[in-house]
C-alpha positions as CSV (number, residue, x, y, z in Angstrom):
1,X,10.4,-54.2,-4.8
2,X,10.1,-57.8,-6.1
3,X,12.6,-60.5,-5.0
4,X,14.5,-60.3,-8.3
5,X,15.2,-56.6,-7.9
6,X,12.7,-55.7,-10.7
7,X,10.2,-52.9,-10.1
8,X,6.7,-54.4,-9.6
9,X,4.2,-53.7,-12.3
10,X,0.4,-53.8,-12.7
11,X,0.9,-57.1,-14.4
12,X,2.4,-58.5,-11.1
13,X,-0.5,-57.3,-9.0
14,X,-3.0,-58.7,-11.6
15,X,-1.3,-62.1,-11.3
16,X,-1.3,-61.9,-7.5
17,X,-5.0,-61.0,-7.3
18,X,-6.4,-62.9,-10.3
19,X,-7.8,-59.7,-11.7
20,X,-7.2,-58.1,-15.1
21,X,-4.7,-55.3,-15.4
22,X,-7.5,-52.8,-16.2
23,X,-9.3,-53.8,-13.0
24,X,-6.2,-53.4,-11.0
25,X,-5.5,-50.0,-12.5
26,X,-9.0,-48.8,-11.7
27,X,-9.0,-50.2,-8.2
28,X,-5.7,-48.5,-7.3
29,X,-7.1,-45.2,-8.5
30,X,-10.3,-45.7,-6.6
31,X,-12.4,-45.5,-9.7
32,X,-14.2,-48.9,-9.9
33,X,-14.7,-52.0,-8.0
34,X,-16.2,-52.8,-4.6
35,X,-14.4,-51.6,-1.4
36,X,-13.4,-55.2,-0.8
37,X,-11.8,-55.5,-4.2
38,X,-10.0,-52.2,-3.9
39,X,-8.6,-53.2,-0.5
40,X,-7.5,-56.6,-1.9
41,X,-5.6,-54.9,-4.7
42,X,-4.1,-52.3,-2.4
43,X,-2.9,-55.1,0.0
44,X,-1.3,-57.0,-2.9
45,X,0.4,-53.7,-4.1
46,X,1.8,-53.2,-0.6
47,X,3.1,-56.7,-0.3
48,X,4.9,-56.4,-3.7
49,X,6.2,-53.0,-2.9
50,X,4.4,-51.5,-6.0
51,X,4.6,-47.7,-6.6
52,X,2.9,-46.0,-9.4
53,X,5.2,-44.5,-12.0
54,X,4.0,-40.9,-12.5
55,X,5.8,-40.4,-15.8
56,X,4.3,-43.6,-17.3
57,X,0.9,-42.6,-16.0
58,X,1.2,-39.2,-17.5
59,X,2.3,-40.6,-20.9
60,X,-0.5,-43.1,-20.9
61,X,-3.3,-40.7,-19.9
62,X,-2.0,-37.4,-21.3
63,X,-2.2,-36.0,-17.8
64,X,0.4,-35.5,-15.0
65,X,-2.1,-35.0,-12.2
66,X,-0.5,-31.7,-11.3
67,X,-1.9,-28.2,-11.4
68,X,0.4,-25.2,-11.0
69,X,-0.7,-22.3,-8.8
70,X,1.5,-19.4,-9.8
71,X,1.3,-16.6,-7.2
72,X,2.5,-13.1,-7.8
73,X,4.0,-12.8,-4.3
74,X,3.6,-15.0,-1.3
75,X,4.7,-12.2,1.0
76,X,1.1,-11.0,0.4
77,X,-1.0,-12.4,3.2
78,X,-4.1,-12.7,1.1
79,X,-2.3,-14.7,-1.6
80,X,-1.0,-17.0,1.1
81,X,-4.6,-17.7,2.2
82,X,-5.7,-18.2,-1.4
83,X,-2.8,-20.5,-2.3
84,X,-3.3,-22.6,0.9
85,X,-7.1,-22.9,0.2
86,X,-6.4,-23.8,-3.5
87,X,-3.8,-26.4,-2.5
88,X,-6.3,-28.1,-0.1
89,X,-9.2,-28.1,-2.6
90,X,-7.2,-29.2,-5.6
91,X,-5.9,-32.2,-3.7
92,X,-7.5,-35.4,-4.9
93,X,-6.4,-39.1,-5.3
94,X,-5.3,-38.3,-8.9
95,X,-4.4,-34.6,-8.5
96,X,-2.1,-32.3,-6.6
97,X,-1.1,-28.7,-6.7
98,X,2.3,-27.1,-7.1
99,X,2.3,-23.7,-5.2
100,X,5.0,-21.4,-6.7
101,X,6.0,-17.9,-5.7
102,X,7.0,-15.4,-8.5
103,X,8.4,-13.0,-5.9
104,X,6.9,-9.9,-7.6
105,X,8.9,-10.5,-10.8
106,X,6.8,-10.4,-14.0
107,X,9.6,-11.9,-16.2
108,X,10.3,-14.6,-13.7
109,X,6.6,-15.4,-13.5
110,X,6.5,-16.2,-17.2
111,X,9.7,-18.3,-16.9
112,X,8.0,-20.3,-14.1
113,X,4.8,-20.7,-16.3
114,X,6.9,-22.2,-19.1
115,X,8.6,-24.5,-16.6
116,X,5.2,-25.7,-15.6
117,X,4.3,-26.3,-19.2
118,X,7.6,-28.2,-19.8
119,X,6.8,-30.4,-16.8
120,X,3.4,-31.2,-18.2
121,X,1.2,-29.4,-15.7
122,X,-2.4,-30.2,-16.5
123,X,-3.4,-26.6,-15.9
124,X,-1.9,-23.3,-14.6
125,X,-3.7,-21.1,-12.2
126,X,-2.0,-17.7,-12.1
127,X,-2.3,-14.4,-10.3
128,X,-0.6,-12.3,-13.0
129,X,1.8,-9.6,-12.1
130,X,1.7,-8.0,-15.5
131,X,-1.5,-9.2,-17.3
132,X,-0.5,-7.3,-20.4
133,X,2.7,-9.3,-20.9
134,X,2.7,-10.7,-24.4
135,X,4.3,-14.0,-23.3
136,X,1.0,-15.2,-21.8
137,X,-0.4,-15.8,-25.3
138,X,2.3,-18.5,-25.9
139,X,1.7,-20.1,-22.5
140,X,-2.1,-20.3,-23.0
141,X,-1.5,-22.1,-26.4
142,X,0.5,-24.8,-24.6
143,X,-1.6,-25.4,-21.4
144,X,-4.9,-24.4,-20.0
145,X,-4.5,-21.1,-18.1
146,X,-7.0,-19.9,-15.4
147,X,-6.3,-16.3,-14.4
148,X,-7.3,-14.8,-11.0
149,X,-7.5,-11.1,-10.3
150,X,-6.8,-9.5,-13.7
151,X,-7.7,-10.7,-17.1
152,X,-5.0,-11.6,-19.7
153,X,-6.0,-9.4,-22.6
154,X,-3.5,-10.9,-25.1
155,X,-4.0,-14.5,-24.3
156,X,-6.8,-17.0,-24.8
157,X,-7.1,-18.2,-21.2
158,X,-9.4,-21.1,-20.6
159,X,-11.0,-19.1,-17.8
160,X,-10.7,-15.8,-15.9
161,X,-11.9,-14.9,-12.4
162,X,-11.6,-11.2,-12.4
163,X,-11.6,-8.9,-9.3
164,X,-13.9,-5.9,-9.6
165,X,-11.3,-3.3,-8.9
166,X,-13.5,-0.7,-10.5
167,X,-16.0,-1.1,-7.7
168,X,-13.3,-1.6,-5.0
169,X,-11.1,1.4,-5.8
170,X,-14.0,3.7,-6.7
171,X,-15.8,2.9,-3.4
172,X,-12.6,3.4,-1.4
173,X,-11.7,6.7,-2.9
174,X,-15.3,7.8,-2.8
175,X,-15.4,7.0,0.9
176,X,-12.4,9.1,1.6
177,X,-13.8,12.0,-0.5
178,X,-17.1,11.7,1.3
179,X,-15.3,12.1,4.6
180,X,-13.8,15.3,3.3
181,X,-10.3,14.2,2.2
182,X,-8.7,15.9,-0.8
183,X,-5.0,14.9,-0.5
184,X,-4.8,11.2,-0.6
185,X,-2.3,8.4,-1.4
186,X,-2.6,4.8,-2.6
187,X,-0.1,2.1,-1.7
188,X,0.3,-0.4,-4.5
189,X,2.2,-3.7,-4.2
190,X,5.8,-3.4,-5.6
191,X,6.6,-5.3,-8.8
192,X,9.4,-5.4,-11.3
193,X,7.7,-4.0,-14.3
194,X,7.0,-0.4,-15.5
195,X,3.5,-0.6,-16.7
196,X,0.7,0.7,-14.5
197,X,-1.5,-2.0,-12.9
198,X,-5.2,-2.0,-13.9
199,X,-6.1,-0.9,-10.3
200,X,-3.7,2.1,-10.6
201,X,-5.2,3.2,-13.9
202,X,-8.7,3.1,-12.3
203,X,-7.4,5.1,-9.3
204,X,-6.0,7.9,-11.5
205,X,-9.3,8.2,-13.4
206,X,-11.5,8.0,-10.3
207,X,-9.4,10.5,-8.4
208,X,-9.6,13.0,-11.3
209,X,-13.4,12.7,-11.3
210,X,-13.5,13.3,-7.5
211,X,-11.0,16.1,-7.8
212,X,-8.6,14.4,-5.4
213,X,-4.9,15.0,-5.4
214,X,-3.7,11.4,-5.6
215,X,-0.2,10.0,-5.2
216,X,0.5,6.4,-6.0
217,X,3.4,4.8,-4.2
218,X,4.8,1.3,-4.6
219,X,5.3,-0.7,-1.4
220,X,6.6,-4.2,-0.5
221,X,4.4,-6.5,1.6
222,X,6.8,-7.2,4.4
223,X,6.3,-5.2,7.6
224,X,9.7,-3.5,7.7
225,X,9.6,-2.5,4.0
226,X,6.0,-1.3,4.2
227,X,6.7,0.7,7.3
228,X,9.7,2.4,5.6
229,X,7.6,3.4,2.6
230,X,4.8,4.7,4.8
231,X,7.2,6.6,7.0
232,X,8.7,8.3,4.0
233,X,5.2,9.1,2.6
234,X,3.9,10.5,5.9
235,X,7.1,12.6,6.3
236,X,6.5,14.4,3.0
237,X,4.8,17.7,2.6
238,X,1.9,18.0,1.9
239,X,1.2,14.9,3.9
240,X,-1.8,12.9,2.7
241,X,-4.8,12.8,5.1
242,X,-6.2,9.6,3.7
243,X,-4.5,6.4,2.4
244,X,-5.9,3.4,0.4
245,X,-3.6,0.4,0.8
246,X,-4.2,-2.2,-1.9
247,X,-3.4,-5.0,0.6
248,X,-4.0,-5.1,4.3
249,X,-0.3,-6.1,4.7
250,X,0.6,-2.7,3.3
251,X,-1.8,-1.0,5.7
252,X,0.0,-2.6,8.6
253,X,3.1,-0.6,7.7
254,X,1.0,2.6,7.8
255,X,0.0,1.7,11.4
256,X,3.6,1.2,12.4
257,X,4.9,4.4,10.7
258,X,2.0,6.4,12.2
259,X,2.9,5.2,15.7
260,X,6.5,6.2,15.1
261,X,5.6,9.6,13.9
262,X,3.0,10.3,16.6
263,X,0.1,10.3,14.2
264,X,-3.3,8.9,15.3
265,X,-5.6,6.8,13.1
266,X,-8.2,8.1,12.3
267,X,-7.8,11.5,14.0
268,X,-4.8,12.5,12.0
269,X,-4.9,10.0,9.2
270,X,-7.6,7.9,7.6
271,X,-6.7,4.5,6.3
272,X,-8.5,1.8,4.2
273,X,-7.2,-1.7,3.5
274,X,-8.3,-3.9,0.6
275,X,-8.4,-7.7,1.5
276,X,-9.9,-8.1,5.0
277,X,-7.1,-10.1,6.8
278,X,-8.3,-11.7,10.1
279,X,-5.6,-9.7,12.0
280,X,-7.1,-6.4,10.7
281,X,-9.9,-6.7,13.2
282,X,-7.4,-6.7,16.1
283,X,-5.7,-3.5,15.3
284,X,-6.3,-0.3,17.2
285,X,-8.5,1.1,15.7
286,X,-9.7,-1.9,13.6
287,X,-8.9,-1.5,10.0
288,X,-11.7,-0.6,7.5
289,X,-11.2,-2.8,4.5
290,X,-12.8,-4.8,1.7
291,X,-14.0,-8.4,1.9
292,X,-13.6,-10.7,-1.0
293,X,-15.5,-14.0,-0.8
294,X,-12.5,-16.3,-0.6
295,X,-14.4,-19.6,-0.2
296,X,-16.7,-18.9,-3.2
297,X,-13.7,-17.8,-5.2
298,X,-11.7,-21.0,-4.5
299,X,-14.7,-23.2,-5.3
300,X,-15.2,-21.4,-8.6
301,X,-11.5,-21.7,-9.5
302,X,-11.4,-25.4,-8.7
303,X,-14.5,-26.0,-10.8
304,X,-12.8,-24.1,-13.7
305,X,-9.6,-26.1,-13.4
306,X,-11.6,-29.4,-13.5
307,X,-13.6,-28.2,-16.6
308,X,-10.4,-27.0,-18.4
309,X,-8.6,-30.3,-17.8
310,X,-11.6,-32.6,-18.5
311,X,-13.2,-30.8,-21.5
312,X,-10.5,-28.3,-22.7
313,X,-13.3,-25.7,-23.2
314,X,-13.2,-22.0,-22.5
315,X,-15.5,-20.9,-19.7
316,X,-17.1,-17.5,-19.5
317,X,-15.3,-15.0,-17.3
318,X,-16.8,-14.2,-13.9
319,X,-16.3,-11.1,-11.8
320,X,-15.8,-11.1,-8.0
321,X,-17.2,-8.0,-6.3
322,X,-15.8,-6.7,-3.0
323,X,-17.8,-5.4,0.0
324,X,-16.6,-2.5,2.1
325,X,-16.3,-3.4,5.8
326,X,-16.5,-0.3,7.9
327,X,-14.6,-0.4,11.1
328,X,-12.8,2.5,12.8
329,X,-10.0,3.7,10.6
330,X,-11.7,6.4,8.5
331,X,-12.9,9.8,9.8
332,X,-12.9,13.4,8.6
333,X,-9.4,15.0,8.0
334,X,-7.9,17.1,10.7
335,X,-8.9,20.7,10.6
336,X,-5.5,22.3,11.5
């Protein structure tokens, strides 16, 4: 703060350094000037107690420097990893990320998206809970939207990085059928809307083609909640002999419930996860699951954010294909 109590401005730094206001602005943002000039400007700013006014900068440039990352549920371990990686890669001298948890509530997610629009987020990266929600069309008209996981069919998103659940779910159910299972279940992350998720629709269709008796059960991500759901499922009759969990965190509940009920994996129950958490290798037996290329995905999303903010152009959708990682949790069903 300057001696007269007035907030220091770029004009004060320009007078202190003998540079133009434009040169000072560029130097503070690290855009132009020699390293020596940038250091001289920064030293003057520190002496004067200068702090950039983010509101003024946003009004002048049309950008806030903030990107919203709107997760479906941060109880999901995979989304935690994705959000952390995006936060790191989106961080730049003139940009930061707001990581926001929708807590599995589709309506709340739209409210949070509008909040980001109202606070002038330069772009919104979203893992949609209900991609068919009509409200996404309005959000996409107000700010660049980059969708991860599922496409937004009713909205003109600037970009979409779609997960190939057709391949993932088909491969998983096919693997269980190949091992001889006929009564199977799929654990799907809980959410507060009634419409089937795209992966659930795929599972119903694929199971019918494979002549599998499929039951789809919603489950929370937390261990206690996932364990209770799995315990109830495995206590029913007929008990499924194979389970596909659409998140490894849901599969952990199956391990816990199986242990409580005296069931052995894979002798009594086969189990597949879906997002290759590092901890899944340490289970007994290690969990067979699907690997999604997280590093490539994050790099792709960051490039799309930059393109959306800089050019405001739509970028062609890409599809991320998973790879089945066979470990030790799938075998033939019990004969008795």
